[in-house]
C-alpha positions in Angstrom: -72.7 78.8 -17.3 -74.0 75.2 -18.0 -77.6 76.5 -18.1 -76.6 79.4 -20.4 -74.9 77.0 -22.9 -77.9 74.7 -22.8 -80.3 77.5 -23.6 -78.1 78.7 -26.5 -77.8 75.2 -27.9 -81.6 74.7 -27.7 -82.1 77.9 -29.6 -79.8 76.8 -32.3 -81.4 73.4 -32.6 -84.8 75.1 -32.9 -83.7 76.9 -36.1 -84.3 80.5 -37.1 -87.4 82.2 -35.7 -90.3 82.6 -38.1 -90.8 86.1 -39.5 -93.7 87.9 -37.9 -96.7 88.4 -40.1 -97.1 92.1 -40.9 -99.6 94.1 -38.7 -102.1 95.5 -41.1 -104.8 98.1 -40.6 -107.6 98.8 -43.1 -110.2 101.6 -43.3 -113.5 100.3 -44.7 -115.2 96.9 -44.5 -114.8 96.1 -48.2 -111.1 96.8 -48.0 -110.8 94.8 -44.8 -112.5 91.9 -46.6 -110.1 92.0 -49.6 -107.0 92.1 -47.4 -108.4 89.3 -45.1 -108.7 87.1 -48.2 -105.1 87.7 -49.1 -103.8 87.1 -45.6 -105.8 84.0 -45.2 -104.8 81.9 -42.2 -101.5 83.8 -41.7 -103.2 86.7 -39.9 -106.1 89.0 -39.6 -106.1 92.7 -40.5 -107.5 95.3 -38.2 -110.6 97.2 -39.3 -111.1 100.8 -38.2 -114.8 101.2 -39.3 -116.7 98.3 -37.9 -120.4 97.5 -38.2 -122.5 100.7 -38.1 -119.5 103.1 -38.3 -119.9 106.1 -40.6 -116.7 107.1 -42.5 -117.8 110.7 -42.6 -118.2 111.3 -38.9 -115.9 108.8 -37.4 -114.2 109.0 -34.0 -110.8 107.4 -33.8 -110.4 105.6 -30.5 -107.1 105.7 -28.7 -106.6 102.0 -29.2 -107.1 102.5 -32.9 -104.6 105.4 -33.0 -102.1 103.1 -31.4 -102.9 100.3 -33.9 -102.2 102.8 -36.7 -99.0 103.9 -35.2 -97.8 100.3 -34.8 -99.0 99.0 -38.1 -96.5 97.7 -40.7 -99.0 98.5 -43.4 -102.1 100.6 -43.7 -104.4 99.7 -46.7 -107.0 102.3 -47.4 -109.1 103.8 -50.2 -107.4 107.2 -49.9 -108.2 110.7 -48.6 -110.9 111.1 -51.2 -113.0 108.9 -49.0 -111.7 109.3 -45.5 -109.9 112.6 -45.3 -109.5 112.4 -41.5 -107.3 109.3 -41.9 -104.7 111.2 -43.9 -104.1 113.4 -40.9 -104.0 110.5 -38.5 -101.3 108.8 -40.7 -98.9 111.8 -40.8 -95.5 111.2 -39.4 -96.0 107.5 -38.7 -93.5 104.8 -39.5 -94.6 101.9 -41.6 -96.1 101.7 -45.1 -99.3 102.6 -46.9 -101.2 101.3 -49.8 -103.7 103.8 -51.2 -106.0 101.8 -53.4 -107.2 104.7 -55.4 -103.6 105.2 -56.6 -102.9 101.6 -57.6 -102.0 101.7 -61.3 -104.8 100.5 -63.6 -107.6 101.3 -61.1 -110.7 102.5 -63.0 -111.6 105.9 -61.7 -114.5 108.1 -62.6 -116.1 111.3 -61.5 -119.4 111.6 -59.7 -122.4 111.3 -62.0 -120.4 109.2 -64.5 -122.4 106.1 -64.0 -122.7 105.1 -67.6 -121.5 101.6 -68.6 -117.7 101.5 -69.1 -115.3 99.1 -70.8 -112.1 98.3 -68.9 -110.5 97.2 -72.1 -111.0 100.4 -74.0 -111.2 103.3 -71.5 -108.6 105.9 -70.8 -109.4 107.6 -67.6 -107.5 110.8 -66.7 -107.8 112.3 -63.2 -105.4 115.2 -62.4 -102.0 114.4 -63.8 -102.3 110.6 -63.8 -103.9 108.8 -66.8 -105.5 105.4 -66.4 -105.5 103.7 -69.7 -106.4 100.0 -69.4 -105.8 99.3 -73.1 -102.1 100.3 -72.9 -101.2 98.9 -69.5 -99.7 95.4 -69.2 -101.0 93.9 -66.0 -98.8 90.9 -65.2 -100.5 89.9 -62.0 -98.4 86.8 -61.5 -94.9 88.3 -61.7 -94.8 92.0 -62.2 -92.1 94.0 -60.4 -93.1 95.9 -57.3 -93.0 99.7 -57.9 -93.7 101.7 -54.8 -94.2 104.9 -56.7 -96.8 103.5 -59.1 -98.8 101.4 -56.6 -100.0 104.1 -54.2 -97.3 103.1 -51.8 -96.0 105.5 -49.2 -93.2 105.1 -46.6 -93.4 107.0 -43.3 -90.1 108.4 -42.1 -91.0 109.8 -38.7 -92.3 108.0 -35.7 -96.0 108.5 -35.2 -96.9 110.3 -32.0 -100.5 110.0 -30.9 -99.9 113.2 -28.9 -98.9 115.1 -32.0 -102.1 114.0 -33.7 -104.3 115.1 -30.9 -105.4 111.6 -29.8 -106.8 111.6 -26.3 -105.6 108.9 -23.9 -108.2 109.3 -21.2 -110.6 106.7 -22.7 -112.6 109.1 -24.9 -112.2 109.0 -28.7 -111.1 112.0 -30.7 -113.4 113.2 -33.4 -111.5 113.1 -36.7 -114.4 113.0 -39.0 -117.3 115.2 -38.0 -118.4 117.4 -40.8 -115.8 116.0 -43.1 -118.0 114.2 -45.6 -116.2 113.8 -48.9 -117.1 116.2 -51.7 -119.6 114.9 -54.2 -118.0 116.8 -57.1 -115.0 115.6 -59.0 -113.5 112.2 -58.4 -115.8 109.5 -57.0 -114.0 107.5 -54.2 -116.5 104.6 -54.1 -114.2 102.6 -56.5 -114.5 99.3 -54.5 -118.0 98.9 -56.1 -116.4 98.0 -59.4 -115.4 94.3 -59.0 -112.6 94.7 -61.5 -110.9 97.2 -59.3 -111.3 94.8 -56.4 -109.6 92.1 -58.4 -106.7 94.4 -59.2 -106.3 95.5 -55.6 -106.1 91.8 -54.4 -102.9 91.5 -56.5 -101.6 94.8 -55.2 -102.2 93.8 -51.6 -100.5 90.4 -52.1 -97.5 92.1 -53.7 -97.2 94.6 -50.8 -97.5 91.9 -48.1 -94.9 89.8 -50.0 -92.6 92.7 -49.9 -92.9 93.1 -46.2 -93.0 89.3 -45.5 -91.0 87.5 -48.2 -91.1 84.2 -46.3 -94.9 84.1 -47.0 -95.0 85.8 -50.3 -96.0 82.7 -52.2 -98.9 82.2 -49.9 -100.1 85.7 -50.3 -99.9 85.4 -54.0 -101.8 82.1 -54.1 -104.5 83.5 -51.8 -104.9 86.5 -54.0 -105.2 84.4 -57.1 -107.8 82.2 -55.5 -109.7 85.3 -54.4 -109.5 86.8 -57.9 -111.0 83.7 -59.4 -113.8 83.6 -56.9 -114.5 87.3 -57.5 -114.5 86.8 -61.3 -117.1 84.1 -60.9 -119.2 86.3 -58.6 -118.9 89.1 -61.2 -120.2 86.9 -64.0 -123.0 85.7 -61.9 -124.0 89.2 -60.8 -123.9 90.5 -64.4 -126.2 87.8 -65.6 -128.6 88.4 -62.8 -128.7 92.2 -63.3 -129.3 91.9 -67.0 -133.1 92.4 -66.5 -132.5 95.6 -64.6 -130.4 97.3 -67.4 -133.3 99.3 -68.8 -134.9 100.2 -65.5 -133.7 103.6 -64.3 -133.9 104.1 -60.5 -133.1 106.7 -57.8 -130.8 106.3 -54.8 -130.3 108.2 -51.5 -126.9 109.6 -52.4 -124.5 109.5 -55.3 -122.4 106.5 -54.3 -123.3 103.9 -56.9 -121.7 105.2 -60.1 -119.0 102.4 -60.3 -121.5 99.7 -59.6 -124.0 101.0 -62.1 -121.4 101.7 -64.7 -119.9 98.2 -64.4 -123.2 96.4 -64.7 -124.8 98.8 -67.2 -127.5 100.1 -64.8 -129.0 103.6 -64.9 -129.0 105.7 -61.7 -131.4 108.6 -62.7 -130.8 110.8 -59.6 -130.2 110.9 -55.9 -132.0 112.4 -52.9 -128.8 113.8 -51.4 -125.6 114.8 -53.2 -123.5 114.5 -50.0 -123.4 111.9 -47.3 -123.5 114.3 -44.3 -125.6 117.2 -45.6 -129.4 117.3 -45.8 -130.8 117.8 -49.3 -132.0 121.3 -50.1 -135.6 122.2 -50.6 -135.1 123.2 -54.2 -133.3 120.0 -55.1 -136.2 117.9 -53.5 -138.8 119.9 -55.4 -136.9 119.2 -58.7 -136.6 115.6 -57.8 -140.3 115.2 -57.0 -141.2 116.9 -60.2 -138.9 114.6 -62.2 -140.3 111.5 -60.6 -144.0 112.4 -60.6 -146.2 110.3 -62.8 -143.3 108.0 -63.9 -143.1 104.7 -62.0 -139.6 104.4 -60.7 -137.8 102.8 -57.8 -136.2 104.8 -55.1 -133.8 103.3 -52.6 -133.1 104.4 -49.0 -129.6 103.8 -47.7 -128.1 102.1 -44.6 -127.1 104.6 -41.9 -129.6 107.2 -43.2 -133.2 107.7 -42.2 -135.4 106.0 -44.8 -138.4 108.2 -44.0 -137.5 110.9 -46.7 -137.1 108.4 -49.5 -140.3 106.6 -48.6 -142.1 110.0 -48.4 -140.9 110.9 -51.9 -142.0 107.5 -53.1 -145.5 108.0 -51.7 -145.8 111.5 -53.1 -144.6 110.6 -56.6 -146.1 107.1 -57.0 -142.6 105.5 -57.1 -141.8 102.2 -55.4 -139.6 102.3 -52.3 -137.0 99.6 -52.4 -134.9 98.2 -49.5 -132.1 100.2 -48.0 -128.9 99.7 -50.0 -125.5 99.4 -48.2 -122.7 100.6 -50.5 -119.9 100.3 -47.8 -121.0 97.1 -46.1 -121.6 98.9 -42.8 -124.4 96.5 -41.8 -122.6 93.3 -42.8 -120.5 91.0 -40.7 -116.8 91.9 -41.3 -114.5 89.2 -42.7 -113.3 87.6 -45.9 -116.9 87.0 -47.2 -118.1 90.6 -46.8 -117.1 91.8 -50.2 -119.0 89.1 -52.0 -122.0 89.6 -49.7 -121.8 93.3 -50.4 -122.0 92.9 -54.2 -124.8 90.2 -53.9 -126.7 92.4 -51.5 -126.7 95.4 -53.8 -127.8 93.2 -56.7 -130.6 91.6 -54.6 -131.8 95.0 -53.3 -132.0 96.5 -56.8 -133.6 93.5 -58.4 -136.3 93.3 -55.7 -137.6 96.7 -56.8 -136.7 97.3 -60.5 -137.0 93.8 -62.0 -140.0 93.8 -64.4 
């Protein structure tokens, strides 16, 4: 009895136990980077698609299925990018933040790579309009609205067995042959740095909702990250100014947000989809379009560069370095997003700068 009382007294003297930092899972390296910046020293989010992983043919390992089931928060682009993850999240407890659905996010369709103005645009996709001129973004103190921020509550326990996840050490293939459609809404929205700045605030708000004790820290981290990203954006815009009147070709249509934000011109792509090989007719048209007109063409990370280089040789174009729109070749962590934006700018400038 004396020992029991002593233990109880010691527990009281120690004060209340600190709240546990939320367990967070992210889908893509750029999303992981943004969330890591907001969490700072408090914790580290899990990343599903590490270095070299392809979001269109991804095999979810049993350990990752368990991480999803146990996560307090899943932050992801949305099913427009990783359709297989939507199924994996069905029935789980915990919360979601779908970044494509965060209010104020600039959205555009494939092929809409023209320069855009976040102050004047009114983007409408489906039933939801995105008008940046009419929205009041109070990033310091706005109320948390789960319906408007791409937020979803699970109400059933997630069962890996129900999702078909194997537990014998072999991953289940959730993504083979499920490349996102390259018509309609373009999901590569992280390549617009203004979207990334908006998402930093949304992530901080969501983490603060789950972990009120550390809400001020999340908000401060997000504000610091936004300031650093704004500086990176200004720096990148100045560097890319000399590339504005230099049209170029890419491996697949993933760069509309980046090109639109920085006023660049993507003239065409080798492949419309990520997983499908380009058709002979499309390649013939592309070669005819490029022939005799000096242009740059860029291969892409995770795809064989041979075809792009062959087209360059046949048409007299210049083959640039492989671009990496999802950061799949970069070291994951807080700095990945900045390295991704700088890397794209470096690669484009190395080929198109006069």
